[in-house]
N, C-alpha and C positions, 0 to 999 in steps of 0.2 A: 874422560870427556870434557867438554868446555863448561867452565863454570857460568853459564847463561842461565840466570834466574830472575824472574820478576821481582820488582821492587815494591813493597807496599808502603807507602807514605801515610801516616795517621792524618785524619782530618782531610783527605783529599777534596779540594774545592770540586763543586758542583758546576760550576762554570768558570772560564778564565776572567780573572779580576782585569778591569779596564787598565791597559798600560800606563795611562796617566796617573793612576793611584800609586804607583811603585815609587818608593822613596829609599834612600840610602845607599845608593850605588856609586861605585868609584871605578875609574879607569884599572882594569886589570894589569896593563903593562903602562905604568904612569907616564912615561916618556914617549911611548911608542908612537910611530908615525904610522898612519892609515895607508897600508900598501894595496888594499883591495876592499872597497866598501860593501856593505849589504845592498843587494839589489841587482838588477839586470847587468849581466856581462858576458861576453863571448866564452869566458873561463869558467862559467858556472856549470855544475852537474845536477842542478835541479831547474825545474821548467815551471814557471809561473806565468799564467796568461799567455802561454805560447812562447815565451822567451826564456833563454838560458839565465840562470838566476844563481847568485851567491848567497848562501843561507846564513852567512855570519859576517863577522867584522875581523879583516885580517890587520894585525899591528906588528910592528917589527921595530927592534932597536939594534941589540947585537946578542950573539950567541952567549947564553948564560946569565942574561938579564933576569932579574927577579919578576916572577909572575905572582901576583897576589889575588886574593878573593875580592871579587867585585862587590860582595853582599855577605852579609851573615848567613849561615846555613850548614847544612849537613851534607858531608861527602857520601854519595850513593854510588859512585864508581870511580877507580883509581887504577890507572894502568892500561893495558892492551885489551881487557875484557870489559867494555864499556857500553856496547850496542843496546844491551837490554834497557839501558836508561837514556837512549837517544830519541824516544818517540816514533820508532818505526811502526808502520802500520801493516801489519801482516807477519807471517811466520819467518823467524830467523833461522830455523833449523837447516835449511839447504845452505845458508850462508855460513854458518858455524861448522857444519860437515865438511864444506869445501876448505874452510881455513884448517881443520884438523887434517884432513887427508893430505893437503898438499904442504902441511906444517908452515903456514903462512902467518901466523900469529905475530911473529917478530916483525913483519913488515908493516904492520898497523902503527898508527901514531899512539904515543902516550898521552892519555886523556884523563881529565878529572871532570866529573859532572857534580855540581852541588845544587841539591834542593834548597831554594832560598827560603822556604818557609813562608811564602807569600802567594803561593800559587804559580810559581816559575821555577824553572832550573836553568843554571848557567853552565855551558859547556865550554872548555878550555883544551885546546889540542895542540900536539906537536911539541910537546915539551922534551928537553933533553933528559930531564930528571925531576922526579916528584918527591915531595916530602911529607905528603899526607896519605892516609889510607881509607879505604870504606869505612864509615861510622864514624869518622872524625867529626868533630864540630869546629867550624871556622868562623871568624869575624871578619868583617869587611878590613882589609888591608892585610890579612894573614897571609905568610908566605905559603904558596901551594907548591912550587918548584920553579924550574929555571928554564928560559926560552931555549928552544931547540928546533930540530928539523925532522923528527921522527916521522915516519909515514910518508905520504905523497906530499913532499914540499920541496920547493926549489931553493929554499934558504930558511935560515933560522927567523921564526916568527910564531906569533900566536893568532890562532883562530878562536874567536870567543862568538859564541851563539847563545840564543836565550829562546825558551819557548814554555808554554803552559801545558802540562798534561791534559788539562781539561779544555784545550782549544779543538774546536770542531773542523776548522778549516785545514787544508792539506797542501803540501808541496808535492809535485810529481818528480819522480827520478828520471833523468836521461835514461831512455830504453836500453841503450847499449851498455851503459854502467850497470843497470840492474841485471841485464842477462849475464854479463861477465863475471860480475861478483856474486849472483845469485841472492841478491838482495830484494827486499820487498819493493813494490813500485811506487811508494809514497811514504812520506813522513809527516808527522803533525807540523803545521805550518810555524815557521820562527817569526820573531818579532825584530824590528832593527834595533840592535843594542844602543844606538846612539839616542833613542828616545827615552832611556832610563839614566843614561851617563851625563854627568855634569859637563855644562859648556865649558870650552876652553878658551882663555883669553886671546891666544893665537892658534887657531886650529892648524895641525901640522899635516893636514891632508890637502 
């Protein structure tokens, strides 16, 4: 059976902390160029206010570049069994049963999810290789793994997402994607990572 189990985080916040109170974040791919920003886009698989939407920030440099932790925290998922930590709103059993029956786990991206200890979780996807495991404690700048193109990716890059488990807003999933993958129809709403990442002197996007 698939190791999909709930994650219990001690002292879970009662409400999502205001994003402007978060500090200590750094770019997870320090020299990465933004190839797809957070927000409305024809290539999104989420739906927000009736528009297709990209729920994270895509950064790219070159295959094998170092991906580091954007913030201190605890690794709560590492590998291809990560969906329990992604904030899906609904039952994942049909989805995981499909992956089991069709032996599709190897088609998923390699992902790391870090509970930042501040009421938010950081999600890093498409690694070629990771060097952390579930339960590890990391510091901002700690090596998580190496830029890759696992899963549904047209080239090597990092997808970086951020959300609070206490958030009450949600993003809808494109109906065709939800049906095909047997995924829930919504996820906890994400926030734009650029709201917490430091400004760059010369933005590369």
